[in-house]
C-alpha positions in Angstrom: -20.9 -7.3 -10.0 -21.3 -9.0 -6.7 -21.3 -12.5 -8.4 -18.1 -11.5 -10.2 -16.6 -10.4 -6.9 -17.6 -13.5 -5.2 -16.0 -15.7 -8.0 -12.8 -13.7 -7.9 -13.3 -12.2 -11.3 -12.9 -8.7 -9.8 -9.7 -7.7 -8.1 -9.8 -4.1 -6.8 -6.1 -3.7 -6.6 -5.8 -4.3 -10.3 -8.0 -1.4 -11.0 -5.6 1.1 -9.2 -3.5 2.9 -11.8 0.2 2.7 -11.1 1.7 6.1 -11.0 4.9 7.0 -12.7 7.8 7.4 -10.1 7.5 10.8 -8.5 10.2 13.2 -7.7 10.0 12.1 -4.1 10.5 8.4 -5.1 13.5 9.3 -7.3 14.9 11.4 -4.4 14.4 8.5 -1.9 16.0 6.1 -4.3 19.1 8.4 -4.9 19.6 9.0 -1.2 19.2 5.3 -0.3 21.9 4.4 -2.8 24.2 7.1 -1.4 23.4 5.9 2.2 24.2 2.4 1.5 27.6 3.3 0.2 28.5 4.5 3.6 27.4 1.2 5.4 29.1 -2.0 6.1 27.6 -5.0 4.5 25.9 -6.1 7.8 24.5 -2.5 8.2 23.1 -2.6 4.6 21.4 -5.8 5.5 19.8 -4.3 8.6 18.8 -1.3 6.6 17.1 -3.4 4.1 15.3 -5.3 6.8 14.1 -2.1 8.3 12.9 -0.8 5.0 11.0 -4.2 4.5 9.4 -3.9 7.9 8.3 -0.3 7.1 6.8 -1.5 3.8 4.9 -4.3 5.5 3.6 -2.1 8.1 2.5 0.4 5.5 0.8 -2.4 3.7 -1.2 -3.6 6.8 -2.2 0.0 7.5 -3.5 0.4 3.8 -5.3 -2.8 4.0 -7.0 -1.8 7.2 -7.9 1.7 5.8 -9.4 0.0 2.6 -11.5 -2.4 4.8 -12.7 0.5 6.9 -13.6 2.6 3.8 -15.6 -0.3 2.4 -17.5 -0.6 5.8 -18.1 3.1 5.9 -19.5 3.0 2.4 -21.8 0.2 3.2 -23.0 2.0 6.4 -23.6 5.1 4.4 -25.7 3.2 1.8 -27.7 1.5 4.6 -28.4 5.0 6.2 -29.5 6.3 2.7 -31.8 3.3 2.0 -33.3 3.5 5.6 -34.6 6.9 5.1 
């Protein structure tokens, strides 16, 4: 497994199942569309940019949590093997 990981044959993000859109997601999409109808084109552009920034921030947070989880798991294995 480690060799496959090293050679790029394992991509953990490909193993995460993609859920069907939830009611919350559908509600967000519906409200977003309604909200955009109330905005000027410039405001729509700003709203999209704000949404993009929020998505990028969430991505970076999730990446940091993933890395920390991996480190915590490694520390746990070292602790178990050390005893």
